[in-house]
C-alpha angles and dihedrals in degrees: 000000000000115000093204141022127252115280116209126185123197153136141252112269127335104235109085124134097216089060091063106100093008105058097002120053110258092241096048114122113241092235089059096055097097090048090053098042094048090057093051098042135043098223144008128201111226106219102172091076089069091068102039146349124276126212122259090241090055092056090046091051092051091049091051091052098058130074127250111280095028114123134200123206113208125212110226117238116271093234087075103044099034096063121119089224109038092191088068094060098086096106093048090046092053092047091052094049090049092052092088104274091134090059084083087073113174089004092064113106128167123341108226119214110196122195130206118259088243093057108109126204113266105175096202096046095039091049090051089053094051090049090057095057107103124222092213138026129181089350093305120118114238132202125187138208129189127209110199119186108185121093091231088077091066092098134106090241090066092050091046092053092050090049092048091057098035092242118147120239107222115233103221114193097200138147094234112020123079119270108236112170101172116140107224105159142042088270137044126231122192130178113196108202107165098083121143118213090205084075115071092227095034090239132056118256091251091054092050090049089056091048090052092050092049092047090053092048093049091049089054096046096255125137113234118222124239097043127118115236133184090222131026109293113239136188109224101170092234114141114235138184111243129210119195116184125187106211116155136150108283091011092194092138098033093109090052090052091052091048093047091052091047090053089056091054098051113127100016 
C-alpha cells in the first residue's frame, strides 16, 4: 500500500514565446510543445478554458498528445465563477462541462474554479455553488478546486463547506491574496505565484526545499507548519495526490521552478 500520494509539479499553459529557447529547444516546432512539456512535467494547468470554450476534438487531441500518467487541470470558465449569485450558474456550468472537458479522459485532473478578488464569502450562496459541482460527467469522474481571493473567506465556515462537499481549497502563495492553506479534499492544489525571473529557477534553493518538504507532508497526510489556515490545521494520515503549479507574473522561469521542485522529490 502506498504511503503517500502522487506529487505532480507543473506550470500554467504550454504556449508561451519566452519559453522557446529557454525551456523548449530552440528548434522545437510550436505544434510539438505540448508533447515536449508533458514529458518533462507531471501536470499543466489549462488556463484558456477560463476565457472561452474549446471544442471536444481539441480536448481529445490534447489527451492523445500526452503520456500515460500525465494530468491536466482545467480552469473553469469565468461565466460560472464570476456571477454575482453563484447559485444561478447551473446552466453555464452544464454548458462548460458539455464543451468536451471529459474528452481528456484519464488525463483530466482537477477543475479549478477561480473567483474574483472582489468576491466576498456568502456562506449560503457559496455552499449552493459547491453543492452544484458534480462528481461525475459523461461517465468520467470529476474533482473540483476553488481559488478564493477575498479576505472574508479566511474563516472556518469556508473550510468546513469545502470539506463537506469534498472540494479542494487552493493554497495560493501570492503577494496580495489571502493565504488559506486548509486541506479540504482527497487531493491538494497549490498555486505558487511569487516567483522571480531574476532567479534561474524562479525561487531560491531554500524556498524550493521548503516547498518539497511541504509537498511530501501533504502527500502523507501531515500538516506542515508555518502556513496560515482558516481552521485549525490537522494531520490525518490520509495519503493525497498533490498538485504544485508555478504561475507567477512574467513566468519565464516557471518551468525551471517546476523541474527543480520535481528533482527534489525524486525517490519519495
